[in-house]
N, C-alpha and C positions, 0 to 999 in steps of 0.2 A: 853860283860860283862857276868860274870858268874851269875847263878841263886842264889837267896837268900839261905843261909844255906850251899852252897858248901864249901868244905874245900880241895878238891883235884880233879884231873882230869886224865883221861887216853886218849890215841889217838890210833885209829885204822886206817890203810890206806891200799889202794890197792898196789900191787907190783910195779906199775910204778911211784909211788910217794915216795919222800924222805922227811921226816919230822925231823926237829931238834928242840929241846926245848932249848931256849936260855933264861937262867935265869936273874935275876937282874944283873945290871952292876957289872963287876968284877968277876962273877962266870963263871965256864966252861960250855959250851954248851954240850948237849948230842944228839946223834943220836937216833931216836926213833925206836925200834923194830916194827914190823907190829902190834903187840898188846901185852897186858899183863902188862905194866908197868904204875904206877901211880906217879904223882908228886903233891906236895902241891901247893895250889893256892897262889901265891905271887904276890904282885903288881910289875909290870914291866916285867914279864915273857912274852916272845914272842914265837910263833910257826912259824918256817920258812918253807914254802912248796916249793919244787922244783920237776921238772920232767927233765929227762935226754934225753928223746926222744919224738918225735911226737906221738900223739894218733892215733889209727887206726879207732876210732869212736868218735863222740862228746860225752862228759860227760862220758867217759869210765873209769875215775879213781875217787876215792872218798876218803875223809878224814872225820872221824867222831870223835868228841871230847865228851867224857862222863864225866858228873859232878857227884861227889859223896859228900855225907854228912858225918857227924861223924859216925864212925863204918863201913864205906865203903857203906852206904846205897845209892843206885843209885837215883839221883834227876832229871836229864834231859840229853838230848843230843843235839848237834848241828852238822850239816854236810854240806859239800860242794862238789860238783862235779867239776872235773877239766878236761880240754881238753888242751893237750900239742900241740903246733903249731910248726912245723918245717921249 
């Protein structure tokens, strides 16, 4: 769940990870650039993470979601480390 007061989010990820934002049902999904884009927080939005190759080390890839309040004020971040298994 998003932190209280959050109205939008942004995603950063390492090169080895692909992230898609899948909005509410019926809307078109978007491929996430490595950083810089923000999306409104809407119920039903899903982030889909994938890796196309095995990792060279454990936890060598990362996805960070940043949450923002009104006027773009940063509120909090959540992150996950990923290991691709081949």
